[in-house]
C-alpha positions in Angstrom: 0.0 0.0 0.0 1.4 3.4 -1.0 2.2 5.8 1.9 -0.2 8.7 2.3 0.2 11.9 4.2 -1.5 12.8 7.4 -3.7 15.2 5.6 -4.7 12.6 3.1 -5.5 10.2 5.9 -7.7 12.8 7.6 -9.5 13.6 4.3 -10.0 9.8 3.7 -11.5 9.5 7.2 -14.0 12.4 6.5 -15.2 10.5 3.4 -15.6 7.3 5.2 -17.5 9.0 8.0 -19.8 10.5 5.4 -20.4 7.2 3.7 -21.1 5.4 7.0 -23.6 8.2 7.9 -25.3 7.9 4.6 -25.5 4.1 4.9 -27.2 4.5 8.3 -29.7 7.1 7.0 -30.6 4.9 4.0 -31.1 1.9 6.2 -33.4 3.9 8.5 -35.4 5.0 5.4 -35.8 1.5 4.2 -33.6 2.0 1.1 -31.6 -1.2 1.6 -29.7 -1.1 -1.7 -28.5 2.5 -1.3 -27.5 1.7 2.3 -25.4 -1.2 1.3 -23.8 0.7 -1.6 -22.8 3.6 0.8 -21.3 1.2 3.3 -19.4 -0.6 0.5 -18.0 2.7 -0.5 -16.9 3.3 3.1 -15.3 -0.2 3.4 -13.6 0.2 0.1 -12.0 3.5 1.1 -11.0 2.1 4.5 -9.3 -0.9 2.9 -7.5 1.2 0.3 -5.9 3.8 2.6 -5.1 4.2 6.3 -6.8 6.6 8.7 -5.4 8.7 11.4 -5.6 6.9 14.8 -8.0 9.2 16.4 -10.4 9.0 13.4 -10.1 5.2 13.4 -11.2 5.0 17.0 -14.3 7.0 16.1 -15.2 5.4 12.8 -14.7 1.7 13.6 -17.4 1.8 16.4 -19.7 3.5 13.9 -19.1 0.7 11.4 -19.7 -1.9 14.0 -22.9 -0.2 14.9 -24.0 -0.2 11.3 -23.2 -3.9 10.9 -25.4 -4.7 13.9 -28.2 -2.6 12.6 -28.0 -4.1 9.2 -27.9 -7.7 10.5 -31.0 -6.9 12.6 -32.8 -5.0 9.9 -36.2 -6.6 9.0 -35.9 -5.9 5.3 -32.4 -7.4 5.2 -33.4 -10.4 7.1 -36.4 -11.0 4.9 -34.3 -10.7 1.8 -31.8 -13.1 3.1 -34.6 -15.6 3.9 -35.9 -15.2 0.3 -32.6 -16.4 -1.0 -32.4 -19.2 1.6 -29.6 -17.6 3.6 -30.1 -18.3 7.3 -26.7 -17.7 8.9 -26.9 -15.0 11.6 -25.6 -12.4 11.9 -24.9 -11.8 8.2 -22.1 -9.4 9.0 -20.3 -8.7 12.3 -17.6 -6.0 12.5 -14.2 -7.2 13.5 -11.1 -4.9 13.3 -8.9 -6.0 10.4 -11.6 -8.1 8.7 -12.9 -5.2 6.6 -12.2 -7.2 3.4 -14.4 -10.1 4.5 -17.4 -7.8 5.3 -16.8 -6.0 2.0 -17.0 -9.3 0.1 -20.2 -10.3 1.8 -21.9 -7.0 1.2 -20.7 -7.0 -2.4 -22.3 -10.4 -2.9 -25.5 -9.2 -1.1 -25.7 -6.2 -3.4 -25.2 -8.3 -6.5 -27.9 -10.7 -5.4 -30.3 -7.8 -4.7 -29.6 -6.4 -8.2 -30.2 -9.8 -9.8 -33.5 -10.3 -7.9 -34.6 -6.7 -8.8 -33.8 -7.3 -12.4 -35.8 -10.6 -12.5 -38.7 -8.8 -10.8 -38.5 -5.9 -13.4 -38.5 -8.4 -16.3 -41.5 -10.3 -14.8 -43.4 -7.0 -14.4 -42.5 -6.0 -17.9 -43.7 -9.3 -19.3 -46.9 -9.0 -17.4 -47.4 -5.5 -18.6 -46.8 -6.5 -22.2 -49.3 -9.4 -21.9 -51.9 -7.0 -20.6 -51.3 -4.7 -23.6 -51.4 -7.5 -26.1 -54.7 -8.7 -24.6 -56.3 -5.3 -24.8 -55.2 -4.8 -28.4 -56.3 -8.3 -29.5 -59.7 -8.2 -27.8 -60.3 -4.7 -29.0 -59.6 -5.8 -32.6 -61.7 -8.9 -32.1 -64.7 -6.9 -30.9 -64.4 -4.4 -33.8 -64.3 -7.3 -36.3 -67.4 -8.8 -34.6 -69.3 -5.6 -35.0 -69.2 -4.7 -31.3 -67.8 -1.3 -31.9 -68.4 0.2 -28.5 -66.6 -2.6 -26.7 -63.8 -2.6 -29.2 -63.2 1.1 -29.1 -63.2 1.1 -25.3 -60.5 -1.5 -25.1 -58.3 0.1 -27.7 -58.7 3.5 -26.1 -57.8 1.9 -22.7 -54.7 0.5 -24.3 -53.8 3.9 -25.7 -54.3 5.6 -22.3 -52.6 3.0 -20.1 -49.7 2.5 -22.4 -49.4 5.9 -24.0 -45.7 6.2 -23.1 -44.8 3.0 -24.8 -43.6 3.6 -28.4 -45.9 2.3 -31.1 -48.9 1.7 -29.0 -50.9 4.8 -29.8 -50.1 4.4 -33.5 -51.2 0.8 -33.4 -54.4 1.5 -31.5 -55.3 4.3 -33.9 -54.5 2.2 -37.0 -56.8 -0.7 -35.7 -59.7 1.8 -35.3 -59.0 3.2 -38.7 -58.9 -0.2 -40.4 -62.1 -1.2 -38.7 -63.9 1.9 -40.2 -63.8 4.4 -37.3 -61.6 7.2 -38.7 -62.9 9.9 -36.3 -61.9 7.8 -33.2 -58.7 6.9 -34.9 -57.8 10.5 -35.6 -58.2 11.4 -32.0 -55.7 8.7 -30.9 -53.3 9.4 -33.7 -53.1 13.1 -32.9 -52.0 12.1 -29.4 -49.5 9.7 -31.0 -48.0 12.4 -33.2 -47.7 14.8 -30.2 -46.1 12.1 -28.0 -43.7 10.6 -30.6 -43.2 13.4 -33.2 -40.4 11.5 -35.0 -42.4 8.3 -35.5 -43.7 8.4 -39.1 -46.4 5.7 -38.6 -49.1 7.8 -36.9 -48.7 10.6 -39.5 -49.5 8.2 -42.4 -52.5 6.7 -40.6 -53.7 10.2 -39.6 -53.7 11.3 -43.2 -55.6 8.2 -44.1 -58.1 9.0 -41.4 -58.6 12.5 -42.6 -59.1 11.3 -46.1 -61.6 8.7 -44.9 -63.6 11.4 -43.2 -63.5 13.5 -46.4 -61.9 16.4 -44.5 -59.7 17.9 -47.2 -58.6 20.9 -45.0 -57.4 18.6 -42.3 -55.7 16.3 -44.8 -53.9 19.2 -46.4 -52.7 20.4 -43.0 -51.6 16.9 -42.1 -49.5 16.5 -45.3 -47.8 19.9 -44.9 -47.1 18.9 -41.3 -45.3 15.8 -42.5 -43.0 18.0 -44.7 -42.4 20.3 -41.8 -41.5 17.5 -39.4 -39.6 15.1 -41.7 -38.4 17.5 -44.5 -38.9 17.4 -48.2 -39.2 14.0 -49.9 -40.1 13.2 -53.5 -42.7 10.6 -52.6 -44.3 12.9 -50.1 -44.5 15.6 -52.7 -46.1 13.2 -55.1 -48.7 12.1 -52.6 -49.5 15.7 -51.9 -49.8 16.4 -55.7 -52.2 13.4 -56.1 -54.2 14.6 -53.2 -54.6 18.0 -54.8 -55.6 16.4 -58.1 -58.5 14.7 -56.3 -59.4 18.0 -54.6 -59.3 19.6 -58.0 -56.7 22.2 -57.0 -54.8 21.9 -60.3 -52.2 24.6 -59.7 -51.1 23.1 -56.4 -51.2 19.6 -58.0 -48.8 20.8 -60.7 -46.6 22.6 -58.2 -46.0 19.6 -56.0 -45.6 17.2 -58.9 -42.9 19.5 -60.2 -41.2 19.4 -56.8 -41.4 15.7 -56.7 -40.1 15.2 -60.3 -37.3 17.7 -59.6 -36.1 15.5 -56.7 -36.6 12.2 -58.5 -36.9 12.1 -62.3 -38.0 8.5 -62.1 -41.4 9.4 -60.7 -43.4 8.9 -63.9 -46.7 9.8 -62.0 -45.3 13.2 -61.2 -44.4 13.8 -64.9 -47.8 12.7 -66.0 -49.5 15.2 -63.6 -47.1 17.9 -64.8 -48.0 17.2 -68.4 -51.7 17.1 -67.6 -51.8 20.4 -65.8 -48.8 22.2 -67.2 
């Protein structure tokens, strides 16, 4: 171990004291993982560098007190039981055996993290199963002509899983495909606002506006696509074809020209230009 100055030893002792204090606070609050991590930090620092004698005589009793509190902590005891560990006490402070305590608490921490990870995965799987069930049953009810039930389930999926990428877009698309563009548009607007860089809800929203016969809303939706995602020849061609159907020939020509200018292989754009030029 490299020699350290008295000043360094004093500073190291301050850090250890702070970590032990944090460990005790977290333990009292019931945050077992943070408590263990703070005490591991204290032990690691203690093993790595010496302390001044006076500081050592203060800190070691505090560490001993923590070890006793930890070993008698209900949450720690219950966790140890859950992994079939029955030896008591789990840790007991002994001068010079810091490394042994450090190893045991490190193993405890790793086991806690593993159990937490398993629990998170199980919760995630359960959540996904609930979502899949809502979407599947919603689609099933719509297909069976039970629109009210189907839309309720799809809207529930959209509300409960709104933060999950793709869910809002999928729920809206299912309503649209079943012939309910107005309900779909409502969900798809939320999807675009929540995930502005996901192209899926934009396309479905345009289709919903077209299905409702709302040309103004369709126009606004198309222009918003250009604003969000930038110019693209296929987008311009789609806008041009939309204007053809709306009988806005000047705009149809304009956007066909833009599309053809970006991609000369778009024969449909050239045909529209020739038709209205």
